[in-house]
MOPAC internal coordinates of N, CA, C and O (Angstrom, degrees):
PM7 1SCF
backbone

  N    0.0000 0     0.00 0     0.00 0    0    0    0
  C    1.4517 1     0.00 0     0.00 0    1    0    0
  C    1.5276 1   108.70 1     0.00 0    2    1    0
  O    1.2310 1   121.06 1   -38.54 1    3    2    1
  N    1.3082 1   115.58 1   141.46 1    3    2    1
  C    1.4564 1   121.54 1  -178.87 1    5    3    2
  C    1.5227 1   109.70 1  -123.45 1    6    5    3
  O    1.2310 1   120.70 1   -43.55 1    7    6    5
  N    1.3101 1   116.26 1   136.45 1    7    6    5
  C    1.4580 1   122.97 1   176.86 1    9    7    6
  C    1.5179 1   106.60 1  -104.56 1   10    9    7
  O    1.2310 1   119.81 1   -55.15 1   11   10    9
  N    1.3252 1   117.97 1   124.85 1   11   10    9
  C    1.4578 1   121.99 1  -175.04 1   13   11   10
  C    1.5250 1   109.83 1  -106.91 1   14   13   11
  O    1.2310 1   121.04 1   -51.89 1   15   14   13
  N    1.3334 1   115.61 1   128.11 1   15   14   13
  C    1.4658 1   122.95 1   178.74 1   17   15   14
  C    1.5174 1   109.97 1  -125.39 1   18   17   15
  O    1.2310 1   120.94 1   -25.93 1   19   18   17
  N    1.3267 1   115.81 1   154.07 1   19   18   17
  C    1.4552 1   120.05 1   169.58 1   21   19   18
  C    1.5193 1   108.47 1   -83.13 1   22   21   19
  O    1.2310 1   120.86 1   -21.72 1   23   22   21
  N    1.3075 1   115.95 1   158.28 1   23   22   21
  C    1.4594 1   120.32 1   176.51 1   25   23   22
  C    1.5231 1   107.96 1   -74.87 1   26   25   23
  O    1.2310 1   120.61 1   -77.19 1   27   26   25
  N    1.3227 1   116.44 1   102.81 1   27   26   25
  C    1.4587 1   121.65 1  -173.17 1   29   27   26
  C    1.5155 1   113.88 1   -84.16 1   30   29   27
  O    1.2310 1   119.37 1   170.74 1   31   30   29
  N    1.3069 1   118.81 1    -9.26 1   31   30   29
  C    1.4592 1   120.11 1  -176.47 1   33   31   30
  C    1.5208 1   112.80 1   -72.55 1   34   33   31
  O    1.2310 1   118.79 1   170.55 1   35   34   33
  N    1.3168 1   119.90 1    -9.45 1   35   34   33
  C    1.4608 1   121.48 1   179.80 1   37   35   34
  C    1.5213 1   112.49 1  -100.15 1   38   37   35
  O    1.2310 1   119.28 1   179.47 1   39   38   37
  N    1.3317 1   118.98 1    -0.53 1   39   38   37
  C    1.4602 1   120.73 1  -176.77 1   41   39   38
  C    1.5186 1   112.83 1   -64.57 1   42   41   39
  O    1.2310 1   119.61 1   134.30 1   43   42   41
  N    1.3019 1   118.34 1   -45.70 1   43   42   41
  C    1.4592 1   119.51 1  -177.38 1   45   43   42
  C    1.5273 1   111.02 1   -68.64 1   46   45   43
  O    1.2310 1   119.86 1   147.32 1   47   46   45
  N    1.3381 1   117.87 1   -32.68 1   47   46   45
  C    1.4599 1   120.67 1   177.62 1   49   47   46
  C    1.5242 1   110.20 1   -67.42 1   50   49   47
  O    1.2310 1   119.97 1   134.70 1   51   50   49
  N    1.3374 1   117.65 1   -45.30 1   51   50   49
  C    1.4551 1   120.67 1   179.84 1   53   51   50
  C    1.5205 1   111.59 1   -66.86 1   54   53   51
  O    1.2310 1   119.82 1   146.41 1   55   54   53
  N    1.3065 1   117.94 1   -33.59 1   55   54   53
  C    1.4595 1   120.84 1   178.60 1   57   55   54
  C    1.5226 1   110.86 1   -67.24 1   58   57   55
  O    1.2310 1   120.19 1   146.24 1   59   58   57
  N    1.3153 1   117.25 1   -33.76 1   59   58   57
  C    1.4613 1   120.68 1  -179.93 1   61   59   58
  C    1.5229 1   111.43 1   -68.58 1   62   61   59
  O    1.2310 1   119.98 1   154.15 1   63   62   61
  N    1.3265 1   117.64 1   -25.85 1   63   62   61
  C    1.4556 1   121.48 1  -179.68 1   65   63   62
  C    1.5291 1   111.83 1   -85.62 1   66   65   63
  O    1.2310 1   119.90 1   167.18 1   67   66   65
  N    1.3114 1   117.79 1   -12.82 1   67   66   65
  C    1.4504 1   122.44 1  -177.60 1   69   67   66
  C    1.5245 1   110.01 1   -73.83 1   70   69   67
  O    1.2310 1   120.60 1   -32.43 1   71   70   69
  N    1.3408 1   116.46 1   147.57 1   71   70   69
  C    1.4668 1   118.99 1  -178.23 1   73   71   70
  C    1.5215 1   112.47 1   -72.93 1   74   73   71
  O    1.2310 1   119.69 1   161.59 1   75   74   73
  N    1.3317 1   118.20 1   -18.41 1   75   74   73
  C    1.4594 1   121.90 1   177.38 1   77   75   74
  C    1.5234 1   110.41 1  -101.30 1   78   77   75
  O    1.2310 1   120.04 1  -150.07 1   79   78   77
  N    1.2933 1   117.52 1    29.93 1   79   78   77
  C    1.4631 1   121.63 1  -169.77 1   81   79   78
  C    1.5282 1   114.22 1   -77.88 1   82   81   79
  O    1.2310 1   119.28 1   162.99 1   83   82   81
  N    1.3112 1   118.99 1   -17.01 1   83   82   81
  C    1.4656 1   119.32 1  -177.52 1   85   83   82
  C    1.5224 1   111.53 1   -57.04 1   86   85   83
  O    1.2310 1   121.04 1   133.20 1   87   86   85
  N    1.3129 1   115.61 1   -46.80 1   87   86   85
  C    1.4649 1   119.78 1  -179.53 1   89   87   86
  C    1.5265 1   110.87 1   -70.24 1   90   89   87
  O    1.2310 1   120.37 1   140.16 1   91   90   89
  N    1.3134 1   116.90 1   -39.84 1   91   90   89
  C    1.4660 1   121.07 1  -176.66 1   93   91   90
  C    1.5193 1   112.93 1   -74.79 1   94   93   91
  O    1.2310 1   120.03 1   150.86 1   95   94   93
  N    1.3097 1   117.54 1   -29.14 1   95   94   93
  C    1.4650 1   119.98 1  -178.65 1   97   95   94
  C    1.5208 1   111.93 1   -62.36 1   98   97   95
  O    1.2310 1   120.50 1   155.08 1   99   98   97
  N    1.3073 1   116.65 1   -24.92 1   99   98   97
  C    1.4610 1   119.41 1   177.54 1  101   99   98
  C    1.5215 1   111.38 1   -75.97 1  102  101   99
  O    1.2310 1   120.51 1   152.11 1  103  102  101
  N    1.3298 1   116.62 1   -27.89 1  103  102  101
  C    1.4615 1   119.90 1  -175.80 1  105  103  102
  C    1.5266 1   113.04 1   -90.27 1  106  105  103
  O    1.2310 1   119.52 1   137.24 1  107  106  105
  N    1.3245 1   118.52 1   -42.76 1  107  106  105
  C    1.4612 1   121.03 1  -172.77 1  109  107  106
  C    1.5232 1   114.56 1   -62.09 1  110  109  107
  O    1.2310 1   118.76 1   133.73 1  111  110  109
  N    1.3257 1   119.97 1   -46.27 1  111  110  109
  C    1.4688 1   117.48 1  -179.03 1  113  111  110
  C    1.5237 1   113.64 1   -64.56 1  114  113  111
  O    1.2310 1   119.92 1   158.73 1  115  114  113
  N    1.3366 1   117.75 1   -21.27 1  115  114  113
  C    1.4571 1   119.27 1  -179.07 1  117  115  114
  C    1.5287 1   112.68 1   -79.06 1  118  117  115
  O    1.2310 1   119.84 1   164.89 1  119  118  117
  N    1.3201 1   117.90 1   -15.11 1  119  118  117
  C    1.4616 1   120.72 1   179.48 1  121  119  118
  C    1.5260 1   110.02 1   -90.02 1  122  121  119
  O    1.2310 1   119.52 1   -55.26 1  123  122  121
  N    1.3079 1   118.52 1   124.74 1  123  122  121
  C    1.4746 1   121.70 1  -176.36 1  125  123  122
  C    1.5313 1   112.24 1   -84.63 1  126  125  123
  O    1.2310 1   120.35 1  -104.97 1  127  126  125
  N    1.3373 1   116.93 1    75.03 1  127  126  125
  C    1.4634 1   120.62 1  -176.45 1  129  127  126
  C    1.5194 1   112.35 1   -59.36 1  130  129  127
  O    1.2310 1   120.35 1   134.04 1  131  130  129
  N    1.3000 1   116.93 1   -45.96 1  131  130  129
  C    1.4653 1   119.93 1  -177.54 1  133  131  130
  C    1.5266 1   111.01 1   -65.08 1  134  133  131
  O    1.2310 1   120.40 1   144.21 1  135  134  133
  N    1.3133 1   116.84 1   -35.79 1  135  134  133
  C    1.4600 1   119.89 1   178.37 1  137  135  134
  C    1.5287 1   110.52 1   -66.67 1  138  137  135
  O    1.2310 1   120.36 1   138.41 1  139  138  137
  N    1.3215 1   116.92 1   -41.59 1  139  138  137
  C    1.4654 1   120.63 1   177.27 1  141  139  138
  C    1.5209 1   110.17 1   -62.14 1  142  141  139
  O    1.2310 1   120.33 1   135.88 1  143  142  141
  N    1.3330 1   116.98 1   -44.12 1  143  142  141
  C    1.4666 1   120.69 1   178.31 1  145  143  142
  C    1.5177 1   111.43 1   -60.48 1  146  145  143
  O    1.2310 1   120.41 1   134.89 1  147  146  145
  N    1.3176 1   116.83 1   -45.11 1  147  146  145
  C    1.4635 1   119.09 1  -177.33 1  149  147  146
  C    1.5259 1   111.43 1   -67.69 1  150  149  147
  O    1.2310 1   119.85 1   145.40 1  151  150  149
  N    1.3307 1   117.90 1   -34.60 1  151  150  149
  C    1.4621 1   120.31 1   176.40 1  153  151  150
  C    1.5285 1   111.38 1   -66.90 1  154  153  151
  O    1.2310 1   120.49 1   138.69 1  155  154  153
  N    1.3281 1   116.67 1   -41.31 1  155  154  153
  C    1.4664 1   120.03 1   177.37 1  157  155  154
  C    1.5198 1   110.26 1   -64.68 1  158  157  155
  O    1.2310 1   120.17 1   136.09 1  159  158  157
  N    1.3387 1   117.28 1   -43.91 1  159  158  157
  C    1.4682 1   120.49 1   178.08 1  161  159  158
  C    1.5235 1   111.10 1   -60.02 1  162  161  159
  O    1.2310 1   120.53 1   136.99 1  163  162  161
  N    1.3193 1   116.59 1   -43.01 1  163  162  161
  C    1.4603 1   121.23 1  -179.26 1  165  163  162
  C    1.5252 1   111.19 1   -63.16 1  166  165  163
  O    1.2310 1   120.39 1   131.60 1  167  166  165
  N    1.3254 1   116.85 1   -48.40 1  167  166  165
  C    1.4633 1   120.57 1  -178.54 1  169  167  166
  C    1.5236 1   111.73 1   -65.94 1  170  169  167
  O    1.2310 1   120.13 1   141.64 1  171  170  169
  N    1.3148 1   117.36 1   -38.36 1  171  170  169
  C    1.4651 1   120.17 1   179.37 1  173  171  170
  C    1.5273 1   110.56 1   -68.89 1  174  173  171
  O    1.2310 1   119.97 1   139.56 1  175  174  173
  N    1.3302 1   117.66 1   -40.44 1  175  174  173
  C    1.4679 1   120.44 1   177.70 1  177  175  174
  C    1.5260 1   110.77 1   -66.11 1  178  177  175
  O    1.2310 1   120.16 1   144.32 1  179  178  177
  N    1.3187 1   117.29 1   -35.68 1  179  178  177
  C    1.4626 1   121.76 1   178.57 1  181  179  178
  C    1.5268 1   110.70 1   -62.00 1  182  181  179
  O    1.2310 1   120.57 1   144.72 1  183  182  181
  N    1.3292 1   116.51 1   -35.28 1  183  182  181
  C    1.4627 1   121.76 1  -179.99 1  185  183  182
  C    1.5260 1   112.74 1   -96.21 1  186  185  183
  O    1.2310 1   120.17 1  -166.15 1  187  186  185
  N    1.3277 1   117.28 1    13.85 1  187  186  185
  C    1.4744 1   124.21 1   177.56 1  189  187  186
  C    1.5269 1   112.86 1    63.09 1  190  189  187
  O    1.2310 1   120.15 1  -142.66 1  191  190  189
  N    1.3179 1   117.33 1    37.34 1  191  190  189
  C    1.4557 1   122.14 1   174.70 1  193  191  190
  C    1.5211 1   108.90 1  -111.00 1  194  193  191
  O    1.2310 1   121.03 1   -16.93 1  195  194  193
  N    1.3194 1   115.63 1   163.07 1  195  194  193
  C    1.4556 1   120.86 1  -179.50 1  197  195  194
  C    1.5269 1   110.51 1  -106.41 1  198  197  195
  O    1.2310 1   120.83 1   -27.68 1  199  198  197
  N    1.3209 1   116.01 1   152.32 1  199  198  197
  C    1.4588 1   122.77 1   173.49 1  201  199  198
  C    1.5160 1   107.12 1  -114.81 1  202  201  199
  O    1.2310 1   120.75 1   -52.77 1  203  202  201
  N    1.3286 1   116.16 1   127.23 1  203  202  201
  C    1.4546 1   121.78 1  -179.46 1  205  203  202
  C    1.5268 1   107.87 1  -118.32 1  206  205  203
  O    1.2310 1   120.14 1   -48.29 1  207  206  205
  N    1.3275 1   117.33 1   131.71 1  207  206  205
  C    1.4562 1   121.98 1   179.99 1  209  207  206
  C    1.5197 1   109.76 1  -102.15 1  210  209  207
  O    1.2310 1   120.95 1   -44.00 1  211  210  209
  N    1.3325 1   115.78 1   136.00 1  211  210  209
  C    1.4598 1   121.46 1   178.79 1  213  211  210
  C    1.5192 1   108.93 1  -119.63 1  214  213  211
  O    1.2310 1   121.29 1   -22.61 1  215  214  213
  N    1.3151 1   115.13 1   157.39 1  215  214  213
  C    1.4511 1   121.55 1   175.94 1  217  215  214
  C    1.5295 1   108.40 1   -71.18 1  218  217  215
  O    1.2310 1   119.77 1   -40.26 1  219  218  217
  N    1.3061 1   118.05 1   139.74 1  219  218  217
  C    1.4625 1   121.90 1  -175.56 1  221  219  218
  C    1.5253 1   113.23 1   -77.61 1  222  221  219
  O    1.2310 1   119.91 1   173.49 1  223  222  221
  N    1.3233 1   117.78 1    -6.51 1  223  222  221
  C    1.4546 1   120.61 1  -177.32 1  225  223  222
  C    1.5283 1   110.70 1   -66.43 1  226  225  223
  O    1.2310 1   120.79 1   -52.56 1  227  226  225
  N    1.3180 1   116.10 1   127.44 1  227  226  225
  C    1.4677 1   125.45 1   176.18 1  229  227  226
  C    1.5227 1   114.27 1    63.08 1  230  229  227
  O    1.2310 1   118.77 1  -160.42 1  231  230  229
  N    1.3088 1   119.96 1    19.58 1  231  230  229
  C    1.4625 1   119.40 1   179.64 1  233  231  230
  C    1.5202 1   111.76 1   -69.82 1  234  233  231
  O    1.2310 1   119.61 1   150.11 1  235  234  233
  N    1.3222 1   118.35 1   -29.89 1  235  234  233
  C    1.4618 1   119.54 1   178.17 1  237  235  234
  C    1.5200 1   111.83 1   -81.92 1  238  237  235
  O    1.2310 1   119.81 1   165.58 1  239  238  237
  N    1.3371 1   117.96 1   -14.42 1  239  238  237
  C    1.4593 1   121.68 1   178.78 1  241  239  238
  C    1.5189 1   112.81 1   -99.08 1  242  241  239
  O    1.2310 1   119.72 1   174.95 1  243  242  241
  N    1.3266 1   118.15 1    -5.05 1  243  242  241
  C    1.4553 1   121.96 1  -175.86 1  245  243  242
  C    1.5212 1   110.55 1   -92.63 1  246  245  243
  O    1.2310 1   120.85 1   -48.60 1  247  246  245
  N    1.3277 1   115.98 1   131.40 1  247  246  245
  C    1.4630 1   121.71 1   178.38 1  249  247  246
  C    1.5263 1   108.70 1   -74.34 1  250  249  247
  O    1.2310 1   120.68 1   -47.45 1  251  250  249
  N    1.3284 1   116.31 1   132.55 1  251  250  249
  C    1.4645 1   119.75 1  -179.08 1  253  251  250
  C    1.5215 1   111.99 1   -76.66 1  254  253  251
  O    1.2310 1   119.84 1   162.47 1  255  254  253
  N    1.3184 1   117.92 1   -17.53 1  255  254  253
  C    1.4637 1   121.15 1  -179.81 1  257  255  254
  C    1.5232 1   112.54 1   -85.60 1  258  257  255
  O    1.2310 1   120.71 1   129.77 1  259  258  257
  N    1.3484 1   116.25 1   -50.23 1  259  258  257
  C    1.4666 1   118.47 1  -174.59 1  261  259  258
  C    1.5240 1   113.50 1  -109.27 1  262  261  259
  O    1.2310 1   119.65 1   162.77 1  263  262  261
  N    1.3349 1   118.28 1   -17.23 1  263  262  261
  C    1.4529 1   121.07 1   177.80 1  265  263  262
  C    1.5115 1   115.15 1    86.76 1  266  265  263
  O    1.2310 1   119.56 1  -178.15 1  267  266  265
  N    1.3355 1   118.44 1     1.85 1  267  266  265
  C    1.4612 1   119.60 1  -179.51 1  269  267  266
  C    1.5287 1   109.95 1   -78.16 1  270  269  267
  O    1.2310 1   120.80 1   -28.28 1  271  270  269
  N    1.3205 1   116.08 1   151.72 1  271  270  269
  C    1.4569 1   122.45 1   179.35 1  273  271  270
  C    1.5209 1   107.49 1  -101.88 1  274  273  271
  O    1.2310 1   120.19 1   -55.74 1  275  274  273
  N    1.3251 1   117.25 1   124.26 1  275  274  273
  C    1.4596 1   120.78 1  -178.35 1  277  275  274
  C    1.5204 1   109.82 1  -139.78 1  278  277  275
  O    1.2310 1   121.14 1    -3.74 1  279  278  277
  N    1.3252 1   115.42 1   176.26 1  279  278  277
  C    1.4570 1   120.66 1  -177.78 1  281  279  278
  C    1.5204 1   110.69 1   -79.96 1  282  281  279
  O    1.2310 1   121.70 1   -25.96 1  283  282  281
  N    1.3143 1   114.36 1   154.04 1  283  282  281
  C    1.4541 1   121.34 1   177.60 1  285  283  282
  C    1.5227 1   107.69 1   -99.95 1  286  285  283
  O    1.2310 1   120.78 1   -51.45 1  287  286  285
  N    1.3281 1   116.12 1   128.55 1  287  286  285
  C    1.4629 1   121.29 1   177.15 1  289  287  286
  C    1.5190 1   107.74 1  -114.66 1  290  289  287
  O    1.2310 1   120.57 1   -74.45 1  291  290  289
  N    1.3205 1   116.52 1   105.55 1  291  290  289
  C    1.4576 1   120.70 1  -177.35 1  293  291  290
  C    1.5120 1   110.52 1    69.29 1  294  293  291
  O    1.2310 1   120.41 1    57.35 1  295  294  293
  N    1.3221 1   116.82 1  -122.65 1  295  294  293
  C    1.4592 1   121.38 1   178.32 1  297  295  294
  C    1.5173 1   111.64 1  -103.76 1  298  297  295
  O    1.2310 1   119.91 1  -169.28 1  299  298  297
  N    1.3290 1   117.78 1    10.72 1  299  298  297
  C    1.4561 1   121.01 1  -175.82 1  301  299  298
  C    1.5194 1   111.42 1  -117.36 1  302  301  299
  O    1.2310 1   121.29 1   -32.83 1  303  302  301
  N    1.3047 1   115.13 1   147.17 1  303  302  301
  C    1.4546 1   123.05 1   177.42 1  305  303  302
  C    1.5159 1   107.36 1  -106.45 1  306  305  303
  O    1.2310 1   119.89 1   -58.70 1  307  306  305
  N    1.3347 1   117.81 1   121.30 1  307  306  305
  C    1.4557 1   122.16 1  -179.67 1  309  307  306
  C    1.5195 1   109.23 1  -104.05 1  310  309  307
  O    1.2310 1   120.48 1   -68.79 1  311  310  309
  N    1.3171 1   116.68 1   111.21 1  311  310  309
  C    1.4592 1   121.48 1  -179.76 1  313  311  310
  C    1.5243 1   110.13 1   -93.06 1  314  313  311
  O    1.2310 1   120.42 1   -14.88 1  315  314  313
  N    1.3341 1   116.80 1   165.12 1  315  314  313
  C    1.4641 1   122.15 1  -179.03 1  317  315  314
  C    1.5236 1   112.88 1   -65.28 1  318  317  315
  O    1.2310 1   120.02 1   149.26 1  319  318  317
  N    1.3079 1   117.56 1   -30.74 1  319  318  317
  C    1.4580 1   120.01 1  -175.91 1  321  319  318
  C    1.5247 1   112.25 1   -89.07 1  322  321  319
  O    1.2310 1   120.34 1  -156.33 1  323  322  321
  N    1.3218 1   116.96 1    23.67 1  323  322  321
  C    1.4665 1   124.54 1   178.00 1  325  323  322
  C    1.5263 1   112.31 1    65.07 1  326  325  323
  O    1.2310 1   119.68 1  -161.42 1  327  326  325
  N    1.3170 1   118.21 1    18.58 1  327  326  325
  C    1.4606 1   120.94 1   174.60 1  329  327  326
  C    1.5221 1   106.87 1   -87.62 1  330  329  327
  O    1.2310 1   120.77 1   -72.19 1  331  330  329
  N    1.3116 1   116.14 1   107.81 1  331  330  329
  C    1.4587 1   121.35 1  -179.80 1  333  331  330
  C    1.5132 1   108.62 1  -111.61 1  334  333  331
  O    1.2310 1   120.82 1   -50.06 1  335  334  333
  N    1.3180 1   116.04 1   129.94 1  335  334  333
  C    1.4557 1   119.16 1  -179.88 1  337  335  334
  C    1.5015 1   111.17 1  -152.58 1  338  337  335
  O    1.2310 1   121.07 1   -14.68 1  339  338  337
  N    1.3156 1   115.55 1   165.32 1  339  338  337
  C    1.4507 1   119.93 1   177.64 1  341  339  338
  C    1.5211 1   109.69 1   -68.83 1  342  341  339
  O    1.2310 1   120.88 1   -30.98 1  343  342  341
  N    1.3126 1   115.93 1   149.02 1  343  342  341
  C    1.4579 1   121.52 1  -176.68 1  345  343  342
  C    1.5208 1   111.35 1   -61.98 1  346  345  343
  O    1.2310 1   120.18 1   137.66 1  347  346  345
  N    1.3243 1   117.25 1   -42.34 1  347  346  345
  C    1.4595 1   120.40 1  -177.09 1  349  347  346
  C    1.5182 1   112.31 1   -66.42 1  350  349  347
  O    1.2310 1   120.37 1   151.42 1  351  350  349
  N    1.3197 1   116.89 1   -28.58 1  351  350  349
  C    1.4610 1   120.63 1  -177.27 1  353  351  350
  C    1.5185 1   111.61 1   -86.50 1  354  353  351
  O    1.2310 1   120.03 1   135.65 1  355  354  353
  N    1.3331 1   117.56 1   -44.35 1  355  354  353
  C    1.4604 1   119.00 1  -178.39 1  357  355  354
  C    1.4923 1   108.97 1   -85.26 1  358  357  355
  O    1.2310 1   120.10 1   180.00 1  359  358  357

């Protein structure tokens, strides 16, 4: 079994470049992303599972069923194979 995570170490850097970053800059440094990652890695290794890191680019636009990258319309992701689902679920 493999546990898949996004590379969380770039979140605070990307938030600082955002034009709405003033509000977010107060929240991001307070969240211990690296600590959460290390705890997940530790628990998964303890149970003989692997942790795989993926690039965060287009993860919200990628269909979990077919893997195609498409546009987001509202809160729904429309894939080429007519698989339509909510962003949070797919």
